[in-house]
C-alpha positions in Angstrom: 27.0 -17.2 18.1 25.3 -14.4 20.5 26.6 -13.5 23.7 25.8 -16.0 26.5 25.3 -13.6 29.1 28.2 -14.4 31.0 31.6 -12.8 31.3 34.4 -14.9 30.6 36.7 -15.7 33.9 36.7 -17.8 36.8 37.0 -17.3 40.7 40.6 -18.5 41.0 41.7 -16.1 38.3 40.1 -13.1 40.1 41.7 -14.3 43.2 45.1 -14.4 41.6 44.9 -10.8 40.4 43.7 -9.7 44.0 46.4 -11.2 45.8 48.9 -9.7 43.2 47.5 -6.3 43.6 47.7 -6.3 47.4 51.1 -8.0 47.9 53.2 -7.0 44.9 51.5 -4.0 43.5 49.9 -3.0 40.0 53.0 -3.1 37.9 53.6 -6.7 38.8 49.7 -7.3 38.4 49.9 -6.0 34.7 53.1 -8.1 34.2 51.3 -11.4 35.1 48.8 -10.3 32.6 50.9 -10.4 29.9 50.8 -14.2 29.9 47.4 -14.4 30.6 46.1 -12.1 27.6 48.6 -14.6 25.8 47.0 -17.6 27.0 43.6 -16.0 25.9 44.7 -14.9 22.5 45.9 -18.4 21.8 43.4 -20.7 23.1 40.1 -18.7 23.1 39.2 -18.7 19.4 36.0 -17.8 19.5 36.7 -14.5 21.3 40.0 -13.9 19.1 38.2 -14.4 15.8 35.6 -12.2 17.2 38.2 -9.3 17.7 40.1 -10.1 14.9 37.2 -9.6 12.4 36.2 -6.3 14.2 39.8 -4.8 13.5 40.5 -6.5 10.1 37.0 -6.3 8.3 35.3 -3.4 10.1 38.4 -1.0 10.9 40.4 -2.1 7.9 43.8 -3.2 9.9 45.9 -5.7 7.8 45.8 -9.3 8.8 49.1 -8.8 10.8 48.2 -5.5 12.7 44.7 -6.9 13.3 46.1 -10.1 15.1 48.3 -7.6 17.2 45.8 -5.4 18.0 43.3 -8.4 18.9 46.3 -9.3 21.6 46.4 -5.7 22.9 42.6 -5.6 23.2 42.6 -9.0 25.4 45.4 -7.1 27.2 43.5 -3.7 27.6 40.6 -5.8 28.9 42.6 -7.3 31.5 44.0 -4.1 32.5 40.2 -2.6 33.1 39.4 -5.6 35.0 42.6 -5.4 37.6 41.9 -1.5 37.8 38.3 -2.3 38.9 39.3 -4.9 41.4 42.0 -2.2 42.7 39.7 0.5 43.4 36.8 -1.7 44.8 39.5 -2.8 47.2 40.0 0.5 48.5 42.7 2.2 46.0 40.7 4.5 44.7 42.6 7.7 45.7 45.5 6.4 43.7 43.5 6.7 40.4 42.5 10.2 38.7 39.5 10.8 36.0 39.3 14.0 33.9 36.0 14.8 32.4 34.4 16.0 28.9 30.5 16.6 30.2 30.5 16.0 33.6 28.8 19.3 34.1 25.7 17.8 32.8 25.7 15.1 35.3 26.6 17.8 37.7 23.4 19.8 36.5 21.0 16.6 36.5 22.2 15.9 40.1 21.7 19.6 41.3 18.2 19.8 39.5 17.3 16.6 41.3 16.4 14.9 38.1 18.6 11.8 38.0 18.6 10.1 34.5 19.6 7.3 32.3 23.3 6.9 31.5 23.4 4.9 28.1 27.0 3.4 27.7 28.6 0.6 26.4 31.3 -2.5 26.8 33.6 0.1 25.9 36.4 0.8 28.8 35.1 0.5 32.2 31.9 2.4 33.4 32.1 0.3 36.8 35.5 2.1 37.4 33.7 5.5 36.5 30.8 4.9 39.3 33.4 4.7 41.7 35.7 7.8 40.5 32.2 9.9 39.8 31.1 9.7 43.4 31.8 13.4 43.5 28.6 14.0 41.8 26.6 12.7 44.9 23.9 11.0 43.1 23.9 7.3 43.6 24.5 5.4 40.5 22.5 2.1 39.7 24.3 -0.2 37.2 21.9 -2.8 35.2 23.8 -6.0 34.4 22.8 -9.7 33.3 22.1 -11.8 36.6 24.0 -14.9 34.8 27.5 -13.0 35.6 29.3 -15.3 38.1 27.8 -14.9 41.7 30.6 -16.2 43.1 33.0 -13.6 42.0 30.5 -11.0 43.0 30.3 -12.3 46.6 34.1 -12.7 46.6 34.7 -9.2 45.5 31.9 -7.7 47.8 33.9 -9.4 50.7 37.1 -7.4 49.4 35.4 -4.2 48.8 35.3 -0.8 50.7 31.8 1.2 50.6 30.5 1.4 47.0 28.9 4.2 45.4 26.8 2.3 42.8 24.5 -0.2 43.0 23.8 -3.2 40.7 20.2 -4.1 39.7 20.5 -7.7 37.9 18.2 -8.4 35.2 15.7 -10.9 36.0 13.3 -13.3 33.9 10.4 -12.0 36.0 11.2 -8.5 35.0 11.6 -7.3 38.8 14.3 -5.4 37.9 12.0 -3.1 35.6 10.4 -2.3 39.1 13.7 -1.4 40.7 14.8 1.0 37.9 11.4 2.8 37.9 11.9 3.4 41.5 15.4 4.3 41.2 14.6 6.7 38.6 11.7 8.1 41.1 14.0 8.6 43.6 16.2 10.9 41.0 19.1 8.3 40.8 21.1 7.7 37.8 20.7 4.3 36.0 23.2 3.0 33.7 22.5 0.4 31.1 24.8 -0.7 28.0 23.2 -0.9 24.9 25.5 -2.8 22.6 25.1 -6.3 23.9 22.0 -8.9 23.3 21.3 -12.3 24.3 19.8 -15.0 22.3 16.1 -14.4 22.1 16.0 -10.9 22.9 14.4 -8.6 20.6 16.6 -6.7 18.5 17.0 -3.8 16.0 19.4 -3.8 12.8 21.2 -0.7 12.4 24.3 0.5 10.6 27.3 0.4 12.6 31.0 0.4 11.4 29.5 0.1 7.7 27.6 -3.0 8.3 24.1 -3.8 9.6 24.7 -4.9 13.3 21.5 -6.0 15.8 21.4 -3.9 19.1 19.3 -5.2 21.8 15.6 -3.0 22.1 15.1 -3.3 25.8 18.0 -1.0 27.0 16.3 1.6 25.0 13.0 0.8 26.1 14.3 1.7 29.4 16.0 5.1 28.3 12.8 6.2 26.6 9.8 4.8 28.8 10.3 6.4 32.1 10.4 10.4 31.2 14.1 10.8 32.4 16.6 12.5 30.8 19.2 10.7 28.6 23.1 10.9 28.3 25.3 8.7 26.4 28.4 8.3 28.8 31.7 6.3 28.1 34.7 6.0 30.7 37.9 4.9 29.0 41.3 4.6 30.4 44.0 6.7 29.0 47.1 6.3 31.8 48.2 3.3 34.0 46.0 4.9 36.6 43.6 7.5 34.6 40.6 7.3 33.0 38.2 9.8 30.9 34.9 10.5 31.5 32.8 11.6 28.7 29.2 12.7 28.3 26.6 14.1 25.7 24.1 17.0 26.7 21.0 15.2 28.2 18.2 14.7 25.8 14.4 13.9 26.7 13.3 11.2 24.2 9.9 10.3 25.5 9.0 7.1 23.8 11.0 7.9 20.9 13.2 4.7 20.7 14.3 4.8 17.1 15.6 8.5 17.6 17.5 7.2 20.9 18.8 4.0 19.2 20.0 6.2 16.0 21.8 8.7 18.2 23.3 6.0 20.5 24.7 4.0 17.7 26.4 7.3 16.0 27.8 8.5 19.3 29.3 4.5 20.2 30.6 4.5 16.6 32.4 7.6 17.1 34.1 6.4 20.6 34.5 3.1 19.4 36.8 4.5 16.6 38.5 6.7 19.0 39.2 3.8 21.5 39.3 0.4 19.1 41.4 -1.5 21.9 38.8 -0.9 24.5 35.7 -2.0 23.0 35.2 -5.4 24.5 32.5 -7.3 22.7 34.1 -10.8 22.0 31.6 -12.6 19.9 30.3 -12.2 16.6 28.7 -8.9 16.7 27.8 -8.7 12.7 26.5 -12.0 12.9 
């Protein structure tokens, strides 16, 4: 089972959480989430089995600990989603972020180079895009166009001014032109390198002790346009706190294999440190 390109959830669920946030507050929304996460844990078997395998077979958790960690993973995923809604709805000032390597992005912005931020489905980089607007540079987040358009439109109607732009991946490859133009304007491109769709070109690399498939496309983007590349991640550290980390920028200049190897090594480090926040809910080691 490969990823189908869609984020699980529906519009009604999004509306319920937004209502809870606005009328009842973050703590109540988190409380409601306890039951929502339990529902997904009990009834969404494919995701549960995939996450359980990650904890049990790849990280070596006991069966009981792996099941509990799977539930926590679902709950953390919901927390990140709720936080994203809160920040997009104008509560950004209530959140804080610490930085490890933020000076690298400051330097890229000051030098007018922009660059590629290679991230992954760990933590919440969309929240990071909001919290990092202090950089002054525009951040473009590349995501699958298959993600529910109704949900996007609903959130756009509830959002304040955003500090990032979404570049949807299109079958006609028009997104490549958008990416090229953004880099030419010295903007930032954020792309995730740890998820692929059926039919996409992949490369097998060692990850957490076993071969796993990684998509080739994001790394082609990272190495083709001559822009500096940094591996950047944003993880939740407290109720209203996040931590941003980034590696020293590097020019790969079509060195695709080197870029992929460096990324996977960094991703493994970050995933081991924050296993409950890696949200790849499908059979990653197919």
